[in-house]
N, C-alpha and C positions, 0 to 999 in steps of 0.2 A: 503492500499502499505505501502511496505518497503522502511524505509529510504535511502537502496541504490538504488531502484527504483524511489523515489523522485530527487533524487541525478543526475540522468540519465535523467529524464525531465528536471530538469535546465539546464543539459548544451546542451539540444537540442534545449529547450527555450528561454535563455538568452546568445546562441552561445558564443560569443569569451572572453565576460566579466567575466563569471566564468570559463571559460580556464586561464586566466590570474589569475585571484586570487591563483588560485590549481598550478601556474608556482611558487608562491613563496612557496609552501609547499612541503618540499622534498618528508614528506610518500606519495604524490600522482604524484610521477617520474612518475611512470608507464604509470597514467593515462594522465598525459600531453604530453608523446610522441604519447599514441596512439590516444589521440584526435587532436593533432598537424596533424597528418598524416592525419584524416580522414577531419579537416576542409579542408585541402589543394585540396582533391578529390572533396569535396562538399561543396559551401560555406552557411553559416547559414541563416536560413530565413529571409529574409525582408521584418520587421514587421513594420506598422507606431506604433508611441508615444502612443496609446489609445492602439491598438492590446498590445503593451507593457507591458502596464498598467495591462491590465488584467489577462495577463499571470501571473504576480506576484503577483496580488493578489488573484489568483484560489492556486499559488503555496503555498504563504503566509499559507491560509487556510490549505491545505495539511499538512503541517508541523506542523501548529499548531494543529492540529486534532490527528496526530501522538503522539502529545508531550502530549495532555491530556488522552493517552490510560490510563485503569488502569493499575495497576501491577499485574493482573491473564489476559491480552489481550495474547490471542492467535491468531494462523492461522488460516481462515476462514476454519471451519470445511469441511472436505471430506469424502469419506468412506478409512477407514484404513489410514488416513493421515499422525497420527502420526508414526505409524509404520511403513511406508515408508519414514516418512524423518528418524528413527532411523535405519532404514535398510540400506538408504544409507552413514551410519557415517560407517559402518564397510567393511573392505577389505574385498572383496569377494576373492581372490586370489593373490599370489605372481608375476603374471603379470600385477597387477592394478599399472600405471604410478604415481597414487598420491605420492606426494612429504611428506616426514616422516613432521608431525607438527612441528612449530616452538619449542611448548614446550617441545616435547618430544626431540626435538633434545639439546635444553638447558639442559632438564634433563638428559638425556643420556652422556651428556659431563660431562670430567672431571672435578673432585671439582678444587678448586684453590691450586696451591702450597702450600706445607704447611700443607694443614687439616692433622688431626690423620690420623693417619696408619688404613685402615680399617680395625678394632678388629669386629669381629663375634660375634655379640649381641642378644639376647632375642629368645625365642625358635619358632620354627617351628611354621607358622599361619596354621590352618586349613581350606580348601576350604569352598567358601562362608563366608569369613570373610572380611568386609566392612574395606577396608583401606583409609587413605590419606597419601600419600607418598609426600617430601620435599627435595630441593637438587638445589644448586644454585638458591636459591629463586623461585625456582618455584615448585608450588605443584600439585597434582591429585588425583582422588579420583577414588577408583573401587573394583572391588570384586577378590578374591585370588581364581586362578583356578588349582594352582600347583603349583611346584617350582622346582627348575634345579640349578645345581653347573656349575660355568664359571667362570673362572680364578678365582680359591680356593675358590671363594667367594658364600654364598648361596644367591639367588636369586628365587624372587616372581613372578611368571604368572599373572597380573593383568588386568583384561578387563576394562579399564577404561570409563568413559563417552562421552571421544570421541569416541568411537566404537573400540579402539586401543587397543590391546596387549602390556603390556610393561614389561621390567624387572628389574624392580629395584632393590637394594642390598636389603635385609632386614634390616641392621640398617638404611636405609632410610625411615621408614614408622615409623610414632610418634602418629597415634590414630588408634585404630581398634577397630570394632564391631562384635563381633561374631554372629557367624549363624544368617549373615543379608539376606542371601539366600539359599534357600533349597538346601541338600548337591545333590538329585536329579535332580534339574534344573542345577547347576553347570556341576555336571558331561557331563548331555548332550549339556553343552556350547563345551568341549571340551579343550584343553591344547592348540591348536598350534596358529602360528601368526592368521592363515587363516580358518575362516568357512570349512570344507569338503564337506557339505552339508546342505542342507535347512535345517535340524533337527535341527543341531548346529545354522544357522541365526537364527532362531524362538526361540532359549534359550537366543540367547545372545539380543536381542532384548527384553525379558522378564525382563533378568537383568538390561539391560537399563532402562526399565520403571522403575523399583524400586529405579534405581538412581536418576533417573529424579525428583520423586515423595520425595523420602528423601531429596536432595537436596534444594525444593522447600520449604518443612519445614522447613530444617534447617534456610534458610535464611530469616522465619518469626521470628525465636526465634533469630536470629540474630541480628535483628532490635531490641531486646526486651532488649537485650544485649547491644548493644550500646547507646541506650536510658540510663543507669544506669552507663556509662562510669566513669564518677567521683565518683560515689559512690564505684564504685568498685575499684578504686586505691586509696582513702582515707583510705577506709576500709584498707588496707591492704599493705600500705608503713609504714616502720619504722615510731615512730614517733621523733625520732632523724634526723631531716632534712641532717643528711651525712652520715647515716649507709642505707644498703642493707637489706632487708628482704626477707619472702619465703611464695609461698602459691602454690596452687594445682588448678588443672582443677577442682577438684570435690569440692574444698573449696570455690571456686570462683559459681562453678553452686551453691551450694547450699544457697548463700547468693542472687543470683537473680531470681531461682525457688525452691520453698518448698522440691519439691519431681522431682528432675531432673532425667530425661531418658537419654537416648545414644543418642536422636537426640539435648536436650537442652546442655547435656554436649559435645556434639562435637560440639555445636553453641559458647558456650565458649570458647574452644578449640580454635577457627577460630579466636573469640574477641582476645584472646589473643594472639594468634599468630602473629595476622595483627596488633599490637601497640608495637613495640618493642620499643617504646618511654618511655614507662613504664614499661614492662616487657620480662625479659630474657628467653628463652626457657633455661634449666639447659642440661648440657653437654648429661645424659642418661635421658634426657625426654620422650622418647620411651619406657622406663620401670617404671620410678616414675612422671610423669604429674606433676612436680615441675617444679614454673616460680620463678626464680630469680625478686624483685620488686626493680626498680631504684629509688635511694633516691632523695627526694626531690629537694635538693639543686642540683644533678647533671642534672633534668630536665629544671630546671631555667636555667643553665648554657646553656644547646641547646637553648630553646627558644631564649638567649640572645644573641649567637652567629650565628642563622640564621636574627634577626633582624639587626645585624650589619653586614654581608654578604649582606646584600641590600642597603646599605648604599656607595652613592657614591666617599665618600671621608670620609669614618667614621675611627673607631679606628684601625678597621686590617689595613688600609693602612701604618698608623702611626707606627701601631707594628713593619709592615714588614718593617719599613726603619730603625729603631732601631735594629732590629734583623738580618739585615744583614751586620751591623756594627761588631755588639757582635762575630755574626757567623767566621766573617773573622779574629779577633782579637783572640779566643780561639784554632783557626786552626791550628795559627802561633805559640800559646804557645806548643801545644800537639804535633805538630811535633817536638820543639824542646828539650821537656820534653819523647820524647815517652820512652826512654830506662831508665827513671827515677824510683824508689821506686812510687807507688801511693800516694798523697798526694791531698789536696786540701786547699783552704783560702777564704778570702774576696773579693769580687771583686770590681771595680770602678764604675759601672754603674748602675741606679734605675730602677726599674720597679714599672709602676704607675696601680693602682688599677688594669684599664684595661688591662694592660697589662699581672695581673697576672691570671685573669678572663680567658684571650685566655689560658693565659699556662698552666692552672688548667683544661681546653676543651681540649687540647692536649694530654697532659696527662691521663685523664680519657678514651682516646679514644682509649687508646694505651692499649689494652685487646683483651682476645682470643674472638673470635665469631665464630658463626656456620653461614652455608650458608644456612639454614632452614627459617634464618629472614632477614630481611633488615637492613642494622647497620644505626641506627640517627646521626652518627659523621660523616658518607661519606660524605656529602653536604660541611658543617662546614670543616672539615679536609681539603678536595682539595682545598678551596676558599682560606682558611690562607698559605697552604703550598706553591700555585701558588704566590698568593704574596711574598711570603720568595722568593723561586726558581721559577721566572720566567719561564726559559728554563730548568728546572732542570729534573729528572729522574720519571718515574711513581710515581705515589704518593699511596703510601701500605705505613706496619706497618713498614718493616725498616726505611724509608725515616722519617715518626715521630719519632721514637726513635732517629736516627742521628740527626734529629734538636734539638731535648732535650736535647741531648748530645754536641750537638755545642752552644747552648744556657747558659749550665751550670745547669740546672735542673736536667738531670740524670746522674749519674757520667761516666765515658768511661767502669768503670768494673762494673753497675749495672747491676744485674740479672733481668730480665723481666717476671719471672715465680715467684716470690715471691709478687711479685706487685699483680697479681691475686685477684680481690676483693674479691670472691666468698670462696678464702680459710681464707682470716679473718687474715692473720696473723700479730702477733705485730711487726713492723715496728723500734722500738726504740732500740737503745740497751741493750742490757740483764741485762746490769749493772746499768743501770738505769730506764727502763723501770716500768712504775705504774703497768704495767699488770701483771707483774711478782712478783712485789713488792706484792701485793694483793692477790696472787696464793701461797705466799712461808707464809704468814702471816696466811691462813686459816691451812697450814701444821702444823706451831709451836705452835696456838691455839689446832689444835687435838692433836698432841705430847701432849702437857701440859696437855690436861683435860685426855689422857691416865695415865697419872702417879698420877693422882688423883681418879681416879675414874675406878670402873670395874663394876660397874653397870648400866647402864642409858638406860632408855627407856623414850618413845619412843625417837630415833634420830634423831637430826635436820641436816637439808640438809649441813651441815657443819661439822658432826660429824663422826669419824670412831667408828668401831664396840671397845667398852670398852675393850673387852677381842676375845681372840682365839676363833672364833666358834668351830672351829672340834680340841680344845683342846684335849678332852676327844678319840678322835680317833685317832689320829696321831700314827703314827709309825715310831721310832726313829729307824736311820741307824747306830747310834754310831760312829765308826771311819771310818765310809767305805768314801776312797776316793769319793771324786766326781771332775772331772775334765770340767772344766767352760774354754771354749776355743771359743778365737773371735780373730778379729783384735786389735792389740793396741788400733785402735782411737776409740774401741767402747764404745758407752756411757751408755746404758743401757744391763745389761748380765742377760737377761732370764732363760737359761739354763745350765743343768751340765750333764753330764753322770757320768755313773758307772758300775763296769761288775761285776758280782757273780759267779763264775763255781761252776759246775753240778758235782761232784765226782762221783755219780751212773752213771752219761751219758756223756761220755766223746765227747768230741765236740760240747755239746750244753752248753748255757750261757744265762743268766739274764741278761739283759742287764736294766741299770734303767734310766730312763728321768728323773732328777729331775728339774721343773719350777717352777719358783718364783709363790710366790701366793698374789696377792696384794688383792685377794678378801678376805681373812684373816684378811683385814683393812678397807677395801673401800666399805661401802654399795653400792646396784645396787641405792641406793637414794642418793647419796653422789651427790653435786654440779662437784666435780671431773668428775664422773661417767658419770653426763649428759652432760658435755663440754666435755667428749671422744665420746661417741653417734653421736655427730654432727662432731667432726673433724676424726672421724675413725681411725687416725694410727697419728705417728710421722711425719714429714717431715723433710727427710734427703737431704742440699743443700748441694753443693763445699762447700762454704764460713759458713754455717751456720747451726743450727740444730734446730728445734722448738719440742721437746718431749712432748709425750702424755700428762704423768703426770711432776709435777713441780719435779725441781732438787735434791732438800733438802730431797724428798718421797722415791727418789733411793739410798742416799747416807748416809742416817743417821747412824749414828755407831750404833744406839739399834734397831732402826726400819727399818731400809731399808730397799728397797724390790729387790733392785738390788744385784744379788749373790756373794757372796764376800765383801759386801758394809760392814756390822756389824763385830766389831769387833773378832779378830781371838779367835776360839773356842765357842764363843756364838750359842747357836742353831738359825740356819736358816728356818723356814718355807717352806715349798714346796709342791706341788702337783707331787707326782711321780707315773709317767708312766711306769711301769715295762714289758717288753714282753719275752718270752725264746723262742729263735732262736736254730734251730737243726744245724744240717752239713751242708743241704742242703738249707740254709736258708730260710726254711720254717718258720713261724710264728704261734707256737703251741699252746700258751697260752700266758695270758697277766694278767693284773690288774693295778689298781688304788687305790693308795693310798693316802690320807694326810699324808705327812714325814716330819721327821727335820732329818737335814744334820749338819754336825759341820767342818768335815774334807776338806775342798773349798782349789782344786788347780787353781788361774785364770793363766790360759798362751796362748799365743798364738799359731795360726797357723803355723808358721814360726818354733815355739820351736817345737811343736808336729814333723812336718817332719821331721826337724833335729835330733832329739831321735831316730825316726825309722828308717832314712835313705832314706827319699822319695823324689826322684829329686825336685828341683826347679820348682816350675809353669813356663811353657817357656813363651815368653812372647815379643814384641818386642817394638820398641820406633822410632817412625818414626820420628820424629823432635831433637833427640838425647837423652841420659839418663843424668839424671841431680841430683837425688840420687845414689850415688853408695855405700854410707855405711851403714849397717844396724846393728842391735842392738845385741850385742851380745847374744846367746840363754842361758836360763839358765840351770843349770844340772839335770838331774831327774834322781832317783836313780832307779836299777835294776825291782825294786818293781812297780814303776808306769810307767815303760815303758812298763813291761808285763802285766799290766791292757790296755794300750792304745794299746799294740798290740792286744789283745784279741776282744777289740771293733773293731779296724781297721778289723780283720779277719770276724766277723761275719756282719760287713757293706758289705766287698766285699762279703759272700757268698752271702746275698740277692740282689747285685748287677747281681750277675750269674743267680741267679735264675731268673730274670727278661729280662737278656739275653736269656734264655731258652724259655722262653714265648713270645719271639717276638717283646718285646716292641721298641719301638722308642722314640728316642727324639732328639730334632732338637737343635745344637749347635750354638749359636750366638756368636758372639764378645762381648768380655766385654773392654769396654774403661776404664780408670780410668785417673783420672785428680786430681794431688796431686797440691795444691797451695803453692808453694815455698816461694813467695815475699807475705806478708799476706794482704788482704783487711782491708784497716780503717775501724774498728768495730763501728766508733759512728754511719756512716750513712747509711739506709739501705733502701732510698726511696727517692722519689722528694723533693729537694732541693729549694726552690720558693724566699731564698733571693740572689743576685747577686754574685754568687758563680765561683771561676777557679779550674778546675781540672789538675793536672799532673802526667804523669807516668802513669803508669798500673803494675799491678801483673805480676809473673812470675809463669809457671806452669810446672808441665811436665806431658808428654802423652804419656800414654801405653796403649798396645792391648793385651789381652789373651784370648784366644777361652774357649768356656764355656768347652769344651770337654776336656780339659788339666785341666782348673780354676777347672771341678769337680771334682778331685782325692785327693788321701791321705788324709790331715787333714780336707779340707773340706767335701772330699765324706763320711767320717766318722760320724763326725758331724749331716751331712745333713739326711742320712740315719737313723740314732739315732731320729731323728725329726719326718721323715715322719713315723716310727714305733708307736711312742708316739700318733700320729695321728690316726693310724689305730685302736690302744688298748683306745683310748680316744672313738671311736665310736662303737667297740665291748661293753664298758663298758656300753653307753647310750640303747644299745639293749638290753643288760641283766637286766637292769634296770626300762625297758619302759621310759626310759628318753629323753623329746623335745630335742633334737640337731640339728645345720645346718650344712650341708656335701657339699663339694664339688667333683663334679665328673667330667668324661671326656670321653665321646665316640669315636672310633675310626672313624672317614670317619661319614657317615650319610647313613642310609635306612640300618641298621644294617650290614654293611660292616663288611666282615669277618675276617680283620687285612690290616696289609702292606703289598705291593707287595714286590713278593722275590727281585725286583730287589733294594728296597728300603733296604730290611732286609742283602743283601750282604754287604752295604757301612756301615754299623754298626760297631764302634768300640768295642771294648771289654766291655764300660763301657756305653753301650747303644744307641751312638750319631753318629746322620749324621751330616755335616755341613750343615749348612739351606741354604746355595746358592746352592749346589747343589742338597739335599734331597729334600728341597720346592715341586722343579718343576716334583717329580714323585707322589705328594698328587693331590689328585681330590679336595678333602675338608682338611680344618684344622679347627676344631671343637673349640667351645667355653667350657670355663669352666661353670659348671651349678652348683647353689646354691638350696640343696634342704633337705627338712627333711628327705627323704629316703636313705637308705645305699645306694647309686650310686656306678657303677664301676668307677675306678677311672685309664685309662686306661697308662698314661703315668708312674703310679706309681706301677702298676702290682696288684692294689686293687679288688677284684673281688664281684660284685654284692653281697650283703647282708652283708658285712662286711663295707663299707663305709669308709670316710678321713674326719676327725672335725678336725680342726687346734683349738690346743690350748696351741701351744708352744710358744708364743710371746705376754702372756698379757699386759708386761709394754709397748707394741708400737701400740698391734693391740685391737680396741674394741672389735669384734667378738669372740677374743681366751678368751679374759677377762670375754662375756658374756655365754662361754663354762664352763671357770671354778666357774661361782655362780650354775648355772646347777648342776654340779657335787659335789660342797660343799652340796646342798639339799639333793643330793643323799646320799652324804656319811653320812650322819645326822641320815637318817633315820627315822624312831619316833621319834626321839629327836629332830627335826628339828620342829621350832616355825610355819610353815604354812603347809597345807596339799598337796599342789601344787606347783612347782618350782618357782624360779621367774620369766622366760618367759615360757609364753604358746607357741602351737603350732602357735595362731594366729599372737600372738606380734612377733615370731621369723619368720615368713613369711613376714612380712613389713619390719623387718630387713633385709630377704635377699634380698630386693630390693633397701631400702634407700641405706645399709652401701655399696655394690659392687658398688653404681652409685656413690660413692663419693670416691670409692677404683679406678674405674677406670678416675675420673677429676683425682685424683692426680698422676695415673699411665701417665697419658699424658703427664702430666705437668712437671714431673718427665724428660720424654722421650725428649721432648723439652729443660730443663733445662742441660740436657747431650748436648743434639745437640747443643744447643747454644755454651755452650764452648768451643766444639769441635770445631765448624765452626769460633768461634773468634780466636783459634790458630793458625787454619789453613790459617783464613785469612789474620793475622797478620805477618805469616813466609812468605805468598806471596808477599805482601805488602816489607816486610822488603828484599826478593832479586830484588823485580822491583826496588828499591830504591838503590841499588848497592851491599848489600850482599854477598860475595861471598859463593860460597857452593860447596864443593867437592863433596857430594853425594847428590842431590835436590829428595827426596821422590815424590813430586810434578809431575819428569818429568817421574816416572815410575809407572805411575796409570796404574790398570786393573778395569775393572769391569765388573761383572754375572749380566746378564740379569737374572731376576727373575718370568718374563712375555711375555706376546705378545704383540710387538709395539700396540700403537694407535693413533691414528691423535688426533691432539690441530685443534681445531674448529678455532683458531684465525691465526696461520700460515699456517694451513693446512701441516704441518711436522707432523712426528712422533716421539714419545717418548714413552720411556719403563724405568719402577723403575728397579734397578742393586744394585747393592751390590758391593762397594768398601772395597776390604779384607784390602788390608795394611792402611787402616785410621780405619777400623773397624764401617763403617756409609755407611747406604742406601744414593743411589743418583739417582736422574730422569737426564735418558742418555737423552739428547736434540737432536733436529733438524736431524733426521733419515729421509732419502731418501725412505727408506722400510719398510715393515715389514715382512721381509723376513730373522727373525734371532729368533730362537727360545728358549725357556726358557733355561737358563743354559749356554748360547755362553760368552765365555770369549774376552773381546773386549778391547784394547788399551784407554784411555782414558786420556784429560785434564779439570782442571777445567775451569769452563767457571761463573760459579757464585756463592757466599757464601753470602743466604741470611738470614740475622740475622732478628731482630725483636722479634712477639710472635707466629710464625712459622717460626723457623729455617730450612732452609731446601737449600741443595747442589743441583746443577745442573751439568752436563758435559758435553763435546761432543766428537766426536770421534776425536782423535788424528793424 
């Protein structure tokens, strides 16, 4: 007998007593109402005490019997009973009145506001692939029946174990098993939400059988993994109790099972996902299967807070009482010092050890998480904040941040993204950082070694090459002028450009792109190379940067790698990518050489534009312009101006060629925030000593459109870099050299190109405003990484030529990898090994690991920029509310352009839609709509509803 039937038996036999028990359970509200009505219609049976005792004994035996059923207990065998039960789970037609399952409703609901924007990722999945999808802490298992595009996002059609066909986005897939179901069987299933005929129903039943059997086997394996849970965590956690470590699903599977197959790997995946206290899935887990392993000290603190939360008058209650007084005092100080320069000093209160534990817990909880796993901080976080703010707002990451600021743990100007633990950024001031000093010591030791020996083998992990590996094959460009063009604030200068005219071919030029050559100094085995492979690229934030390599390695007067760093006239080693471009903008020839340049001119974009008479990039300042003066541009001679003009002409011809080839680029606003009053550099993280903060830094907020920004000097340099990357790919093809490339197809399913409506909207430099043009696109594809020379639609690169990034080796690890590969090819027979440093298999590994890190950095950078944008907007609105007079308040004339069709919020039952507020250069969610009848591309007047900060900064607006 089923348990549900047993419960019905009890209700009938024991009468009102059971109903009274159920009435106290909200979960059984519907049972209570139905049963109460039944009791009014018919009184419960009138049983004697002896009869009631016998009934209870029988009921107890039934329950005990069910409880002792073996794990493989099944329904009573009947003719085709299993098939009938599976068939019953399949919706047969659209007229079915069966409501959507709670799991599907939760899965299809929008993610929490502030989740990273849906950036397409992952390759299309073949039919018959088993997938696990996760979203909003709901997971599903199923088999891929096909794929569609909806709301410009690629979705897969999945027959789930419930018999329903779901349409999750591709990014929600976290685990796959290829060829799970035969292709012919999957095709017979059809891809529609409901089977069209009996053959499709039977095919779906067969797939569900496979899923059920696989799930049963996986659960057995899961039990084996669970029994080794302590062994798994102890094996992969860091030996330092305060540091994070990393592992992969495959590594854990090999620990538990010597030869793991798909089923055992999936069981391990499920175990790791279900234990977020110890294992946190990487933001790109769906591609790299990496888990971050939580430090032991963090786990211990979580356990401690859980224990304290159960105590009636424990340490958290005392902490809350103390905190409320401190918060009130600090709020008053910040109010009085609002317009002062930022500063801080010691406070008068004292933190106890238990206080510090609670504060550390809150600070640890303030980190970016995904809804694929539960958050082990949620309950403790909510308990603490509700004690501090009994009638406060919703508990979320913004409230955690505000509380830590109010308690003096975080500065009001603290950037939260740099605290992301997986980045492992050094939070000490750069001038006193022990990590920086250790890296600089390695540099000085390496330079000292260069001065004393020229032949050292083998190389140690801290040894530079004792001599230039390419010295014998370098081409000396003599006194050819090389222009290194960048912003005045640029730190690492990777690239310079020069022009060579061809007298016999008027209108055709050789453009030379000279790239810094760190591979001539740093071997792939060096400790700096190993660190760079983990960090992937330099991290740039508004208040500070973390370079990929030590600054002294860039700026040394003799060995400095940054172009223009060495003493004037001294030879600088480069890799030179030369491209021959004709009057039609066609790349007709290319060369890659190891080069030497001497005549270097470091100038800014503004200086080039001024010399060429280019107009200033138009931009707007929503909150007023605070910086009016610009440095006086240096004077360039006629020869230099002629070189720059010919370079500019070459770039313009390449752009014009793309225009003829129907290329479309989407232009987004670029928001620049300049720090006018500097943030105190001494602190860049939480402070657990009692501290009081005063004042706030001042920023200038400007917005420019990419279609205006990518012009003049910026466009000239960018086009030269694109040509160099094409030359690098060509070189690799000619030499049979393994090389990673980037590709981009237009649309999907072999789309022939952009619609004419979109082409008609283009500017002469190929751009369309994204808020107007994206609505014309069916699908925006992701960039692909491949060893093949893929086409790149956005750059006009044909298939067979390819595009390999090589122009930023001082700040991107993959570019440096390409340089090591090119070095090996240039050496030819003189190379010390027959194979290049990175074979195809290793490059494929990097094509997964490095883009995964790049994706995380991109998300954090976007959130970093958005955080400061919203902080400035929020403070401006607060000042206005506090009586600051505005002659022209930009927040009173906001307009938003809708980017999609409105969707319903499951909680409020209202509709919302993603939109773009052009005046502020930022996307926002337009909330509280009463209708879905608003097509994409509609412009509406709006007002700000909320600027939500925290680790998921987000702007919400409503109709004005």
